C-alpha positions as CSV (number, residue, x, y, z in Angstrom):
1,M,-12.8,124.3,7.2
2,R,-15.9,122.4,6.2
3,K,-15.7,119.1,4.2
4,A,-18.2,120.5,1.8
5,D,-15.7,123.2,0.9
6,C,-13.0,120.7,0.2
7,F,-12.1,117.8,-2.1
8,Y,-10.8,114.4,-1.2
9,L,-7.1,114.2,-2.0
10,G,-6.2,110.7,-0.7
11,K,-5.3,109.1,2.6
12,I,-2.4,108.5,4.9
13,A,-1.3,105.1,3.8
14,K,1.6,104.0,6.1
15,K,4.7,105.0,8.0
16,F,7.9,105.6,6.2
17,S,10.5,106.0,9.0
18,F,10.8,105.8,12.7
19,K,11.1,109.7,12.8
20,G,7.4,110.2,12.0
21,E,7.5,110.4,8.2
22,L,4.4,109.1,6.4
23,L,3.4,108.1,2.9
24,L,0.3,109.7,1.7
25,Y,-1.6,108.0,-1.1
26,L,-2.8,110.6,-3.6
27,D,-6.0,109.7,-5.5
28,T,-5.1,111.8,-8.6
29,D,-3.7,111.3,-12.0
30,E,-1.2,114.1,-11.4
31,P,0.5,113.6,-8.0
32,H,3.3,116.0,-9.0
33,L,0.9,118.9,-8.7
34,Y,0.7,118.4,-4.9
35,Q,4.4,117.9,-3.9
36,N,4.8,121.6,-3.0
37,L,1.9,121.9,-0.6
38,E,2.4,123.7,2.7
39,S,-0.4,121.9,4.4
40,V,-3.3,119.5,4.1
41,F,-6.5,118.9,6.1
42,V,-6.5,115.5,7.8
43,E,-9.9,114.1,8.9
44,C,-9.7,113.2,12.6
45,N,-12.9,112.2,14.4
46,N,-15.0,113.7,11.6
47,E,-13.3,117.1,11.8
48,L,-10.7,118.5,9.4
49,I,-7.5,119.5,11.1
50,P,-4.7,121.4,9.3
51,F,-1.3,119.6,9.3
52,F,1.7,121.6,8.1
53,M,4.5,120.0,6.2
54,E,8.2,120.3,7.1
55,S,9.1,118.4,3.9
56,A,7.4,116.5,1.1
57,S,8.7,114.6,-2.0
58,L,7.2,112.2,-4.5
59,H,7.6,108.5,-3.7
60,K,7.1,106.0,-6.4
61,N,3.9,106.7,-8.5
62,D,1.0,107.8,-6.3
63,F,2.6,108.5,-3.0
64,L,3.9,111.6,-1.3
65,R,6.5,111.1,1.4
66,V,5.9,113.8,4.1
67,K,7.1,115.0,7.4
68,F,4.4,116.9,9.3
69,E,5.3,119.4,11.9
70,D,4.8,118.1,15.4
71,V,4.7,114.4,14.3
72,N,8.1,113.2,15.5
73,S,7.7,109.5,16.4
74,E,6.3,106.2,15.1
75,A,3.5,106.3,17.7
76,E,2.4,109.8,16.6
77,A,2.5,108.7,13.0
78,D,0.5,105.5,13.8
79,E,-2.4,107.5,15.0
80,L,-2.8,109.2,11.6
81,I,-2.6,106.1,9.4
82,G,-5.8,105.5,7.4
83,N,-7.1,109.1,7.8
84,A,-8.5,110.9,4.8
85,L,-6.8,114.0,3.3
86,Y,-8.6,117.0,2.0
87,L,-7.7,120.3,0.3
88,P,-9.9,123.4,-0.4
89,L,-11.8,123.4,-3.7
90,S,-9.8,126.4,-4.7
91,F,-6.7,124.2,-5.1
92,L,-8.3,122.3,-8.1
93,P,-7.1,123.4,-11.5
94,K,-9.8,124.8,-13.7
95,L,-11.1,122.5,-16.3
96,S,-12.5,123.4,-19.7
97,G,-14.3,121.8,-22.6
98,N,-16.1,118.6,-21.8
99,K,-13.9,117.8,-18.7
100,F,-15.5,118.5,-15.3
101,Y,-15.3,117.7,-11.6
102,F,-18.1,115.7,-10.2
103,H,-19.0,118.3,-7.6
104,E,-19.0,121.0,-10.3
105,V,-22.0,119.6,-12.2
106,I,-24.4,119.1,-9.3
107,G,-27.4,121.2,-10.2
108,F,-26.7,121.1,-14.0
109,T,-29.6,120.0,-16.3
110,I,-29.1,117.0,-18.5
111,V,-30.4,117.7,-22.0
112,D,-30.7,114.8,-24.5
113,Q,-30.3,115.7,-28.2
114,K,-33.5,113.7,-29.1
115,E,-35.6,113.8,-25.9
116,G,-34.8,117.4,-24.8
117,R,-34.7,118.2,-21.0
118,V,-34.1,115.0,-19.0
119,G,-33.7,116.3,-15.5
120,V,-31.3,117.9,-12.9
121,I,-28.2,116.2,-11.6
122,Q,-28.6,115.6,-7.9
123,S,-25.3,113.7,-7.4
124,V,-22.7,111.5,-9.0
125,N,-22.4,107.9,-8.0
126,D,-18.8,106.8,-8.6
127,T,-19.0,103.6,-6.5
128,T,-20.0,101.6,-9.5
129,A,-17.9,100.3,-12.3
130,Q,-19.2,103.1,-14.5
131,P,-19.9,106.5,-12.8
132,L,-23.6,107.5,-13.0
133,F,-25.4,110.8,-12.9
134,E,-28.2,110.6,-10.4
135,V,-30.9,112.8,-12.1
136,L,-34.2,114.0,-10.8
137,D,-37.1,114.9,-13.1
138,G,-40.0,115.9,-10.8
139,E,-40.6,112.8,-8.7
140,T,-38.7,110.5,-11.1
141,E,-35.2,109.5,-10.3
142,M,-32.9,108.3,-13.1
143,L,-29.4,106.9,-13.4
144,I,-27.6,108.2,-16.5
145,P,-24.3,106.5,-17.4
146,M,-21.4,109.0,-17.5
147,I,-19.9,107.6,-20.8
148,D,-17.7,109.8,-23.0
149,Q,-19.5,108.6,-26.1
150,F,-22.8,109.9,-24.7
151,L,-21.4,113.3,-23.7
152,V,-21.8,115.9,-26.4
153,K,-21.2,119.2,-24.6
154,V,-20.7,120.7,-21.1
155,D,-22.2,124.2,-21.2
156,R,-21.0,125.9,-17.9
157,A,-22.8,129.2,-18.8
158,K,-26.2,127.5,-19.2
159,K,-25.4,124.9,-16.5
160,E,-26.3,122.1,-18.9
161,I,-24.8,118.8,-20.1
162,V,-25.9,117.9,-23.6
163,M,-25.9,114.2,-24.2
164,N,-26.8,111.8,-27.0
165,L,-28.4,109.0,-24.9
166,P,-29.3,105.6,-26.2
167,E,-32.8,105.3,-27.5
168,G,-35.2,104.1,-24.7
169,L,-33.0,104.9,-21.8
170,V,-35.0,107.9,-20.6
171,D,-38.3,106.2,-21.6
172,M,-37.4,103.3,-19.2
173,Y,-37.8,105.7,-16.3
174,R,-40.8,107.6,-17.4
């Protein structure tokens, strides 16, 4: 499985018992959706390796307590701590309306209600306090804040995101 065909689910946070059980931190608002998984991909040395679950149950808010097949000791569990977890994109629930996954809108065109076509989304930068669309218009790169108040419509059929951007934002880049 290629990482490009997957989404980041979380990471292996810590050991839970001396029998190889682990706590997985799930980076999601709905951890209950993932408690009945049969397997996950664990990133080991930049490769995604499938790990099958013998058991899994929710633990506190954002954790999943799991027992992987063939992980039967503290030492085996220690080797996995800190590794990232991935699932195939097909496991993501479909979103509708103005909700979207970041990977879904790459290649969409940003259209401002006043300015018209702004550019094409190249990526989403979510490492800042406010996520940003990284948009390219010819040779011009722009950062467009991903703020709900600016978002008017996500048109999946046209591959467009219609926005009502603050006056002067686009002009600042052009």
